[in-house]
C-alpha positions as a Markdown table, in Angstrom:
| # | Residue | x | y | z |
|---|---|---|---|---|
| 1 | Met | -3.2 | -7.5 | -21.9 |
| 2 | Lys | -6.6 | -6.7 | -20.3 |
| 3 | Ala | -6.9 | -3.4 | -18.5 |
| 4 | Leu | -9.5 | -1.7 | -16.5 |
| 5 | Val | -9.5 | 2.2 | -16.7 |
| 6 | Phe | -11.6 | 4.2 | -14.3 |
| 7 | Asn | -12.5 | 7.7 | -15.7 |
| 8 | Pro | -13.8 | 9.7 | -12.8 |
| 9 | Phe | -15.0 | 12.9 | -14.7 |
| 10 | Ser | -17.8 | 13.3 | -12.2 |
| 11 | Gly | -15.9 | 11.9 | -9.2 |
| 12 | Ala | -16.2 | 8.6 | -7.4 |
| 13 | Ala | -17.7 | 7.0 | -4.4 |
| 14 | Gly | -17.9 | 3.4 | -3.2 |
| 15 | Asp | -21.3 | 2.8 | -4.6 |
| 16 | Met | -20.3 | 4.3 | -8.0 |
| 17 | Ile | -17.3 | 2.1 | -8.2 |
| 18 | Leu | -19.5 | -0.9 | -7.3 |
| 19 | Gly | -22.1 | 0.0 | -9.9 |
| 20 | Cys | -19.5 | 0.6 | -12.6 |
| 21 | Thr | -17.7 | -2.7 | -12.2 |
| 22 | Leu | -21.1 | -4.6 | -12.0 |
| 23 | Asp | -22.1 | -2.8 | -15.3 |
| 24 | Leu | -18.7 | -3.9 | -16.8 |
| 25 | Gly | -19.8 | -7.5 | -16.3 |
| 26 | Ala | -18.9 | -8.6 | -12.7 |
| 27 | Asp | -21.3 | -11.3 | -11.4 |
| 28 | Arg | -24.1 | -9.4 | -9.9 |
| 29 | Asn | -25.7 | -12.3 | -8.0 |
| 30 | Met | -22.3 | -13.4 | -6.5 |
| 31 | Val | -21.4 | -9.8 | -5.4 |
| 32 | Lys | -24.9 | -9.1 | -4.0 |
| 33 | Glu | -24.9 | -12.4 | -1.9 |
| 34 | Leu | -21.4 | -11.8 | -0.7 |
| 35 | Ile | -22.3 | -8.2 | 0.5 |
| 36 | Glu | -25.4 | -9.3 | 2.3 |
| 37 | Ala | -23.7 | -12.2 | 4.0 |
| 38 | Ser | -20.9 | -9.9 | 5.2 |
| 39 | Ala | -22.8 | -6.8 | 6.5 |
| 40 | Asn | -26.2 | -6.1 | 7.9 |
| 41 | Val | -27.5 | -4.6 | 4.8 |
| 42 | Ser | -29.7 | -5.4 | 1.7 |
| 43 | Val | -28.7 | -4.5 | -1.8 |
| 44 | Asp | -30.9 | -3.2 | -4.6 |
| 45 | Ile | -29.4 | -3.0 | -8.1 |
| 46 | Lys | -31.3 | -1.2 | -10.9 |
| 47 | Glu | -30.7 | 0.7 | -14.2 |
| 48 | Val | -31.1 | 4.5 | -14.2 |
| 49 | Val | -30.5 | 7.3 | -16.7 |
| 50 | Lys | -28.3 | 10.2 | -15.7 |
| 51 | Lys | -28.4 | 13.1 | -18.0 |
| 52 | Gly | -28.9 | 10.8 | -21.0 |
| 53 | Ile | -26.3 | 8.1 | -19.9 |
| 54 | Lys | -27.6 | 4.6 | -18.8 |
| 55 | Ala | -25.9 | 3.6 | -15.6 |
| 56 | Leu | -26.2 | 1.0 | -12.8 |
| 57 | Asp | -27.4 | 2.3 | -9.5 |
| 58 | Val | -26.5 | 0.3 | -6.4 |
| 59 | Arg | -28.4 | 1.0 | -3.2 |
| 60 | Ile | -27.1 | -0.2 | 0.2 |
| 61 | Asn | -30.0 | -0.3 | 2.6 |
| 62 | Val | -28.7 | -0.1 | 6.2 |
| 63 | Pro | -30.5 | -0.1 | 9.6 |
| 64 | Glu | -31.7 | 3.3 | 10.8 |
| 65 | Lys | -29.3 | 3.5 | 13.7 |
| 66 | Glu | -25.7 | 2.2 | 13.8 |
| 67 | His | -22.9 | 2.9 | 16.3 |
| 68 | Val | -19.7 | 4.5 | 15.1 |
| 69 | Arg | -17.2 | 1.7 | 14.6 |
| 70 | Thr | -13.5 | 1.9 | 15.5 |
| 71 | Tyr | -10.9 | 0.7 | 13.1 |
| 72 | Pro | -10.3 | -2.6 | 15.0 |
| 73 | Glu | -14.0 | -3.2 | 14.9 |
| 74 | Leu | -14.0 | -2.8 | 11.1 |
| 75 | Val | -11.0 | -5.1 | 10.8 |
| 76 | Asp | -12.8 | -7.8 | 12.9 |
| 77 | Ala | -15.9 | -7.4 | 10.7 |
| 78 | Val | -14.0 | -8.0 | 7.6 |
| 79 | Lys | -12.1 | -11.0 | 8.9 |
| 80 | Ala | -15.3 | -12.5 | 10.4 |
| 81 | Ala | -17.1 | -12.3 | 7.0 |
| 82 | Gly | -15.5 | -15.5 | 5.5 |
| 83 | Leu | -14.5 | -13.7 | 2.3 |
| 84 | Pro | -12.3 | -15.1 | -0.4 |
| 85 | Pro | -8.6 | -14.5 | 0.5 |
| 86 | Arg | -8.0 | -11.8 | -2.2 |
| 87 | Val | -11.1 | -9.9 | -1.5 |
| 88 | Glu | -10.4 | -9.9 | 2.3 |
| 89 | Ala | -6.8 | -8.8 | 1.7 |
| 90 | Ser | -8.1 | -5.9 | -0.5 |
| 91 | Ala | -10.8 | -4.8 | 1.9 |
| 92 | Leu | -8.3 | -4.8 | 4.8 |
| 93 | Asp | -5.8 | -2.7 | 2.9 |
| 94 | Ile | -8.6 | -0.2 | 1.9 |
| 95 | Phe | -9.7 | 0.3 | 5.5 |
| 96 | Met | -5.9 | 0.6 | 6.5 |
| 97 | Arg | -5.6 | 3.4 | 3.9 |
| 98 | Leu | -8.7 | 5.1 | 5.3 |
| 99 | Ala | -7.4 | 4.6 | 8.9 |
| 100 | Glu | -3.9 | 6.0 | 8.2 |
| 101 | Ala | -5.4 | 9.0 | 6.4 |
| 102 | Glu | -7.7 | 9.9 | 9.3 |
| 103 | Ala | -4.9 | 9.3 | 11.7 |
| 104 | Ser | -2.6 | 11.6 | 9.8 |
| 105 | Val | -5.2 | 14.4 | 9.5 |
| 106 | His | -6.2 | 14.2 | 13.2 |
| 107 | Gly | -2.6 | 13.7 | 14.5 |
| 108 | Gln | -3.7 | 10.5 | 16.2 |
| 109 | Pro | -1.1 | 7.7 | 15.6 |
| 110 | Asp | -2.9 | 5.2 | 17.7 |
| 111 | Leu | -5.2 | 3.2 | 15.2 |
| 112 | Glu | -6.7 | 1.1 | 18.0 |
| 113 | Asn | -8.8 | 4.0 | 19.2 |
| 114 | Leu | -9.5 | 5.6 | 15.9 |
| 115 | His | -13.2 | 6.1 | 15.2 |
| 116 | Phe | -14.6 | 6.3 | 11.8 |
| 117 | His | -17.6 | 8.6 | 11.4 |
| 118 | Glu | -18.5 | 9.0 | 7.7 |
| 119 | Val | -16.9 | 5.6 | 6.7 |
| 120 | Gly | -17.5 | 3.5 | 9.7 |
| 121 | Gln | -21.0 | 2.3 | 8.8 |
| 122 | Ser | -22.3 | -0.8 | 7.2 |
| 123 | Asp | -22.8 | 0.9 | 3.8 |
| 124 | Ala | -19.1 | 1.7 | 3.6 |
| 125 | Leu | -18.3 | -1.9 | 4.6 |
| 126 | Ala | -20.6 | -3.1 | 1.9 |
| 127 | Asp | -19.2 | -0.8 | -0.8 |
| 128 | Ile | -15.6 | -1.8 | 0.0 |
| 129 | Ile | -16.3 | -5.6 | 0.1 |
| 130 | Gly | -18.5 | -5.5 | -2.9 |
| 131 | Ser | -16.2 | -3.3 | -5.1 |
| 132 | Ser | -13.2 | -5.6 | -4.1 |
| 133 | Ala | -15.1 | -8.7 | -5.1 |
| 134 | Ala | -16.3 | -7.2 | -8.3 |
| 135 | Ile | -13.0 | -5.8 | -9.4 |
| 136 | His | -11.2 | -9.1 | -8.7 |
| 137 | Ser | -13.9 | -11.0 | -10.6 |
| 138 | Leu | -13.1 | -9.0 | -13.8 |
| 139 | Lys | -9.6 | -10.6 | -13.8 |
| 140 | Cys | -7.7 | -7.6 | -15.3 |
| 141 | Asp | -4.0 | -7.6 | -15.7 |
| 142 | Ser | -3.7 | -3.9 | -14.8 |
| 143 | Ile | -5.9 | -1.1 | -13.5 |
| 144 | Tyr | -5.6 | 2.6 | -14.1 |
| 145 | Cys | -7.3 | 5.8 | -13.2 |
| 146 | Thr | -7.4 | 9.0 | -15.1 |
| 147 | Pro | -7.4 | 12.4 | -13.3 |
| 148 | Ile | -10.3 | 12.6 | -10.7 |
| 149 | Asn | -12.8 | 15.4 | -10.5 |
| 150 | Val | -13.0 | 16.1 | -6.8 |
| 151 | Gly | -15.5 | 18.9 | -6.9 |
| 152 | Ser | -15.2 | 22.1 | -4.9 |
| 153 | Gly | -16.8 | 24.1 | -2.1 |
| 154 | Thr | -17.3 | 22.8 | 1.5 |
| 155 | Ile | -19.0 | 19.8 | 3.2 |
| 156 | Thr | -20.5 | 19.4 | 6.7 |
| 157 | Ser | -18.9 | 16.5 | 8.6 |
| 158 | Ala | -18.7 | 15.2 | 12.1 |
| 159 | His | -15.7 | 17.5 | 12.5 |
| 160 | Gly | -17.5 | 20.6 | 11.2 |
| 161 | Ile | -17.3 | 22.4 | 7.9 |
| 162 | Leu | -14.5 | 21.2 | 5.8 |
| 163 | Pro | -13.1 | 22.1 | 2.4 |
| 164 | Val | -13.4 | 19.9 | -0.7 |
| 165 | Pro | -11.6 | 17.6 | -1.1 |
| 166 | Ala | -12.0 | 16.5 | 2.6 |
| 167 | Pro | -8.7 | 16.4 | 4.4 |
| 168 | Ala | -8.7 | 12.6 | 4.6 |
| 169 | Thr | -9.5 | 12.3 | 0.9 |
| 170 | Leu | -6.6 | 14.7 | 0.0 |
| 171 | Glu | -4.3 | 12.6 | 2.2 |
| 172 | Ile | -5.2 | 9.4 | 0.3 |
| 173 | Leu | -4.7 | 11.3 | -3.0 |
| 174 | Arg | -1.3 | 12.5 | -1.9 |
| 175 | Lys | -0.2 | 9.1 | -0.8 |
| 176 | Gly | -1.5 | 7.4 | -3.9 |
| 177 | Lys | 0.2 | 10.1 | -6.2 |
| 178 | Phe | -3.1 | 10.6 | -8.0 |
| 179 | Tyr | -3.8 | 13.3 | -10.6 |
| 180 | Phe | -7.0 | 15.3 | -9.7 |
| 181 | Arg | -8.8 | 18.5 | -10.5 |
| 182 | Gly | -11.4 | 20.6 | -8.9 |
| 183 | Glu | -14.4 | 22.1 | -10.9 |
| 184 | Thr | -17.0 | 24.7 | -10.4 |
| 185 | Glu | -19.7 | 22.1 | -9.1 |
| 186 | Gln | -20.0 | 23.2 | -5.5 |
| 187 | Lys | -20.1 | 19.6 | -4.2 |
| 188 | Glu | -18.0 | 16.8 | -2.8 |
| 189 | Leu | -17.6 | 14.5 | -5.8 |
| 190 | Leu | -14.8 | 12.2 | -4.4 |
| 191 | Thr | -15.5 | 10.5 | -1.0 |
| 192 | Pro | -12.8 | 9.1 | 1.2 |
| 193 | Thr | -14.1 | 5.6 | 0.5 |
| 194 | Gly | -14.0 | 6.1 | -3.3 |
| 195 | Ala | -10.5 | 7.5 | -3.0 |
| 196 | Ala | -9.3 | 4.6 | -0.9 |
| 197 | Ile | -10.7 | 2.0 | -3.2 |
| 198 | Leu | -9.1 | 3.6 | -6.3 |
| 199 | Ala | -5.8 | 4.0 | -4.4 |
| 200 | His | -5.6 | 0.3 | -3.5 |
| 201 | Phe | -6.5 | -1.0 | -7.0 |
| 202 | Ala | -5.5 | 1.7 | -9.6 |
| 203 | Arg | -2.4 | 3.4 | -10.8 |
| 204 | Ser | -2.8 | 7.1 | -11.7 |
| 205 | Ile | -2.3 | 8.1 | -15.3 |
| 206 | Glu | -3.0 | 11.4 | -17.2 |
| 207 | Ala | -4.7 | 9.9 | -20.3 |
| 208 | Phe | -6.3 | 6.7 | -21.6 |
| 209 | Pro | -3.7 | 4.0 | -22.5 |
| 210 | Gln | -3.6 | 3.1 | -26.1 |
| 211 | Gly | -5.6 | -0.1 | -26.9 |
| 212 | Arg | -8.9 | -1.6 | -28.1 |
| 213 | Val | -12.1 | -1.0 | -26.1 |
| 214 | Ile | -13.8 | -4.3 | -25.0 |
| 215 | Ser | -16.6 | -2.9 | -22.9 |
| 216 | Ile | -17.8 | 0.3 | -21.1 |
| 217 | Gly | -19.7 | 0.5 | -17.8 |
| 218 | Tyr | -21.2 | 3.3 | -15.8 |
| 219 | Gly | -22.0 | 3.5 | -12.1 |
| 220 | Ala | -24.5 | 6.1 | -11.0 |
| 221 | Gly | -24.0 | 8.7 | -8.2 |
| 222 | Asp | -26.7 | 9.9 | -5.9 |
| 223 | Ser | -26.7 | 13.6 | -6.6 |
| 224 | Glu | -28.1 | 15.4 | -9.6 |
| 225 | Leu | -25.4 | 17.5 | -11.3 |
| 226 | Ala | -25.2 | 19.8 | -14.3 |
| 227 | Gly | -23.7 | 16.9 | -16.1 |
| 228 | Pro | -24.1 | 13.1 | -15.9 |
| 229 | Asn | -23.2 | 12.1 | -12.3 |
| 230 | Val | -21.6 | 8.7 | -13.3 |
| 231 | Leu | -18.3 | 6.9 | -12.9 |
| 232 | Gln | -17.1 | 5.6 | -16.3 |
| 233 | Gly | -15.1 | 2.3 | -16.5 |
| 234 | Val | -13.5 | 1.0 | -19.6 |
| 235 | Leu | -12.1 | -2.5 | -20.2 |
| 236 | Ser | -9.5 | -2.5 | -22.9 |
| 237 | Glu | -7.0 | -4.7 | -24.6 |
| 238 | Leu | -3.8 | -2.8 | -24.4 |
| 239 | Asp | -1.4 | -2.6 | -27.3 |
| 240 | Ser | 1.6 | -2.7 | -25.1 |
| 241 | Cys | 2.7 | -2.8 | -21.4 |
| 242 | Leu | 4.1 | 0.8 | -21.6 |
| 243 | Ile | 2.9 | 3.6 | -19.6 |
| 244 | Pro | 0.9 | 6.4 | -21.4 |
| 245 | Asp | 2.0 | 10.0 | -20.6 |
| 246 | Ile | 1.2 | 13.5 | -21.9 |
| 247 | Ile | 4.0 | 15.9 | -22.8 |
| 248 | Glu | 4.5 | 18.9 | -24.9 |
| 249 | Val | 7.5 | 19.8 | -27.1 |
| 250 | Leu | 8.7 | 23.4 | -27.0 |
| 251 | Glu | 10.6 | 24.6 | -30.1 |
| 252 | Thr | 12.2 | 27.8 | -31.3 |
| 253 | Asn | 14.8 | 29.0 | -33.7 |
| 254 | Ala | 17.7 | 31.1 | -32.3 |
| 255 | Asp | 20.3 | 33.0 | -34.3 |
| 256 | Asp | 23.0 | 35.3 | -33.0 |
| 257 | Val | 23.2 | 33.5 | -29.6 |
| 258 | Ser | 26.6 | 32.4 | -28.4 |
| 259 | Gly | 27.5 | 28.9 | -27.3 |
| 260 | Glu | 28.0 | 30.0 | -23.7 |
| 261 | Ile | 24.4 | 31.3 | -23.4 |
| 262 | Leu | 23.0 | 28.1 | -25.0 |
| 263 | Gly | 25.0 | 26.0 | -22.6 |
| 264 | Asn | 23.8 | 27.9 | -19.7 |
| 265 | Leu | 20.2 | 27.8 | -21.0 |
| 266 | Phe | 20.5 | 24.0 | -21.3 |
| 267 | Glu | 21.4 | 23.6 | -17.6 |
| 268 | Glu | 18.8 | 26.1 | -16.4 |
| 269 | Leu | 15.9 | 24.5 | -18.4 |
| 270 | Leu | 16.7 | 21.1 | -16.9 |
| 271 | Ala | 16.9 | 22.6 | -13.4 |
| 272 | Met | 13.4 | 24.1 | -13.9 |
| 273 | Gly | 11.8 | 20.8 | -14.7 |
| 274 | Ala | 12.4 | 20.1 | -18.5 |
| 275 | Lys | 12.3 | 16.4 | -19.1 |
| 276 | Asp | 14.9 | 16.7 | -21.9 |
| 277 | Val | 16.7 | 19.5 | -23.9 |
| 278 | Ala | 18.2 | 19.3 | -27.4 |
| 279 | Ile | 20.0 | 22.1 | -29.2 |
| 280 | Leu | 20.5 | 21.4 | -32.9 |
| 281 | Pro | 22.6 | 23.3 | -35.4 |
| 282 | Ala | 20.7 | 24.8 | -38.3 |
| 283 | Thr | 21.0 | 27.0 | -41.3 |
| 284 | Met | 18.6 | 30.0 | -41.6 |
| 285 | Lys | 17.6 | 32.1 | -44.5 |
| 286 | Lys | 20.5 | 33.9 | -46.3 |
| 287 | Gly | 22.8 | 31.2 | -45.0 |
| 288 | Arg | 23.0 | 32.5 | -41.5 |
| 289 | Pro | 24.0 | 29.8 | -38.8 |
| 290 | Ala | 21.6 | 29.3 | -36.1 |
| 291 | His | 20.2 | 26.7 | -33.6 |
| 292 | Val | 16.9 | 24.9 | -33.0 |
| 293 | Ile | 16.1 | 24.5 | -29.4 |
| 294 | Lys | 13.8 | 21.6 | -28.5 |
| 295 | Val | 12.4 | 21.0 | -25.0 |
| 296 | Ile | 10.3 | 18.1 | -23.8 |
| 297 | Ala | 8.2 | 19.2 | -20.8 |
| 298 | Lys | 5.1 | 18.4 | -18.8 |
| 299 | Pro | 2.1 | 20.6 | -19.8 |
| 300 | Glu | 2.1 | 22.4 | -16.5 |
| 301 | Asp | 5.7 | 23.5 | -16.9 |
| 302 | Thr | 5.4 | 24.7 | -20.5 |
| 303 | Ala | 4.7 | 28.4 | -19.8 |
| 304 | Lys | 7.6 | 29.0 | -17.4 |
| 305 | Leu | 10.1 | 27.2 | -19.7 |
| 306 | Ala | 8.9 | 29.1 | -22.8 |
| 307 | Arg | 9.3 | 32.4 | -20.8 |
| 308 | Lys | 12.8 | 31.3 | -19.8 |
| 309 | Ile | 13.7 | 30.5 | -23.5 |
| 310 | Ile | 12.4 | 33.9 | -24.6 |
| 311 | Ile | 14.3 | 35.8 | -21.9 |
| 312 | Glu | 17.6 | 34.1 | -22.5 |
| 313 | Thr | 17.7 | 34.0 | -26.3 |
| 314 | Gly | 15.7 | 37.0 | -27.4 |
| 315 | Ser | 13.3 | 34.8 | -29.3 |
| 316 | Leu | 10.0 | 36.4 | -30.0 |
| 317 | Gly | 8.0 | 33.1 | -29.7 |
| 318 | Val | 8.1 | 29.5 | -28.9 |
| 319 | Arg | 6.2 | 26.8 | -30.7 |
| 320 | Val | 4.3 | 24.4 | -28.5 |
| 321 | Ile | 3.6 | 20.9 | -30.0 |
| 322 | Pro | 1.2 | 18.7 | -27.9 |
| 323 | Thr | 2.3 | 15.0 | -28.0 |
| 324 | Arg | -0.7 | 13.3 | -26.2 |
| 325 | His | 0.3 | 9.7 | -26.9 |
| 326 | Arg | 3.9 | 9.2 | -25.7 |
| 327 | Leu | 4.4 | 5.6 | -24.4 |
| 328 | Met | 7.2 | 5.3 | -21.9 |
| 329 | Ala | 8.8 | 2.8 | -19.5 |
| 330 | Ala | 8.6 | 3.3 | -15.8 |
| 331 | Arg | 12.0 | 4.1 | -14.5 |
| 332 | Trp | 13.7 | 4.9 | -11.2 |
| 333 | Ile | 17.2 | 5.2 | -9.7 |
| 334 | Glu | 18.7 | 2.3 | -7.6 |
| 335 | Ser | 22.1 | 2.1 | -5.9 |
| 336 | Val | 24.4 | -0.8 | -6.5 |
| 337 | Lys | 27.8 | -1.9 | -5.1 |
| 338 | Phe | 30.5 | -3.5 | -7.2 |
| 339 | Glu | 34.2 | -4.2 | -7.2 |
| 340 | Val | 36.6 | -2.2 | -9.3 |
| 341 | Gly | 40.4 | -2.6 | -9.0 |
| 342 | Gly | 40.0 | -4.5 | -5.8 |
| 343 | Gln | 38.0 | -1.9 | -4.1 |
| 344 | Ile | 34.2 | -1.7 | -3.5 |
| 345 | Tyr | 32.4 | 1.3 | -5.0 |
| 346 | Glu | 28.8 | 2.4 | -5.0 |
| 347 | Ala | 27.0 | 4.0 | -8.0 |
| 348 | Ala | 23.5 | 4.8 | -9.2 |
| 349 | Val | 21.8 | 3.0 | -12.1 |
| 350 | Lys | 18.6 | 3.8 | -13.9 |
| 351 | Val | 16.2 | 0.8 | -14.0 |
| 352 | Ala | 13.4 | 0.7 | -16.6 |
| 353 | Arg | 10.4 | -1.6 | -16.4 |
| 354 | Asp | 7.0 | -1.9 | -18.2 |
| 355 | Ser | 3.7 | -1.6 | -16.3 |
| 356 | Glu | 3.8 | -5.3 | -15.5 |
| 357 | Gly | 7.3 | -5.1 | -13.9 |
| 358 | Val | 9.2 | -6.7 | -16.8 |
| 359 | Leu | 12.8 | -5.4 | -16.9 |
| 360 | Leu | 13.4 | -3.4 | -20.2 |
| 361 | Asn | 16.7 | -1.8 | -19.6 |
| 362 | Ile | 19.5 | -0.9 | -17.0 |
| 363 | Ser | 21.9 | 2.0 | -17.6 |
| 364 | Ala | 24.7 | 3.3 | -15.4 |
| 365 | Glu | 24.7 | 6.9 | -14.3 |
| 366 | Phe | 27.6 | 8.4 | -16.0 |
| 367 | Glu | 28.7 | 11.0 | -13.4 |
| 368 | Asp | 29.0 | 8.3 | -10.7 |
| 369 | Cys | 31.0 | 6.0 | -13.0 |
| 370 | Lys | 33.2 | 9.0 | -14.0 |
| 371 | Lys | 34.1 | 9.6 | -10.4 |
| 372 | Ile | 34.9 | 6.0 | -9.8 |
| 373 | Ala | 37.0 | 5.8 | -13.0 |
| 374 | Lys | 39.0 | 8.8 | -11.9 |
| 375 | Ala | 39.6 | 7.3 | -8.3 |
| 376 | Ser | 40.5 | 3.8 | -9.6 |
| 377 | Gly | 42.3 | 4.5 | -12.8 |
| 378 | Val | 40.0 | 2.2 | -14.7 |
| 379 | Pro | 38.4 | 3.3 | -18.0 |
| 380 | Val | 34.9 | 4.8 | -17.4 |
| 381 | Lys | 33.5 | 2.4 | -20.1 |
| 382 | Glu | 34.6 | -0.6 | -17.9 |
| 383 | Val | 33.2 | 1.0 | -14.8 |
| 384 | Met | 29.9 | 1.4 | -16.5 |
| 385 | Arg | 29.9 | -2.2 | -17.6 |
| 386 | Lys | 30.6 | -3.5 | -14.1 |
| 387 | Ser | 27.9 | -1.3 | -12.6 |
| 388 | Glu | 25.2 | -2.5 | -15.0 |
| 389 | Glu | 26.3 | -6.1 | -14.5 |
| 390 | Ala | 25.9 | -5.8 | -10.8 |
| 391 | Ala | 22.5 | -4.1 | -11.3 |
| 392 | Arg | 21.3 | -7.0 | -13.5 |
| 393 | Lys | 22.1 | -9.5 | -10.9 |
| 394 | Leu | 20.0 | -7.6 | -8.4 |
| 395 | Phe | 17.0 | -6.6 | -10.5 |
| 396 | Ser | 16.5 | -9.0 | -13.2 |
């Protein structure tokens, strides 16, 4: 499976995404001609070196004076450009994401009268159309984005001085469920246009998926930073269709702790965000009975969970084992209705799929099935079977 991974360690903007995808092998002549036919701009593409890294710099040359477009005007411009259907659909969705973010920030639900300031110009139109065309031309099965460096400080906009990330950018990150971080560089490193393009095409992940690298591309940014101001893109052949994840395993030995305390700790750790908890019997030195407590957690939850374990068990330390290459299925809870003993009941099931949407597993939620079994008099094993059968008919 061919995947494109964006790695925005110096942020991302529309021209950086465009340069990165062209550097990865998208047809430069095709994309350049499409942009210049769609917007009142000219395009210059050249190689530059940013702090020792060779990158592709894309310059969109626009008329000196342009009026600020409304959202409907931008939609009309995209539809009038005669773009390939997939490129047009992507460009329209990207502008919709921008419009919805701006409307949410400004409390203006009427998109018909929404004016774009920073992203309503021909260069943004060119970046979005060009990036859409270039990404589609790479013909990837899936597209991912690692945590984005958004920068820090403040920016001056048409609405005054704003914090970084800009409110519209932050709204796009929120809706796209993107991982991001801010660093000491006092600069806006992620623009609303860059955020919207990534949100349309990419799924946010915390680490590179496991696979074999095919090619690497770099798109140059305008500013000079302490490090290389480039957007890195990687084409990879993935080993599987599973989703990469970063977790940590917390582990400690506990002796002289009662079963009641361990049972309570089990429940409290799960309530605090632990992904899973296991308590295993063990034999310590001098033959003393004890338990090994193992907790799977997200890195950001490790400290509070370790503290809870120490407080509750009296342990003097918790081992933290990084596991950076866990592969997992995407899973979520769905609700299904099915018949048991002549009555219709509803229960939750957990559905697991790979990154391409292929169904991997369906499992009934035990607590729901237990309640139905008690109400109907049917064995819980049979209730679970019926709920899973109903789910497979719906979600296969």
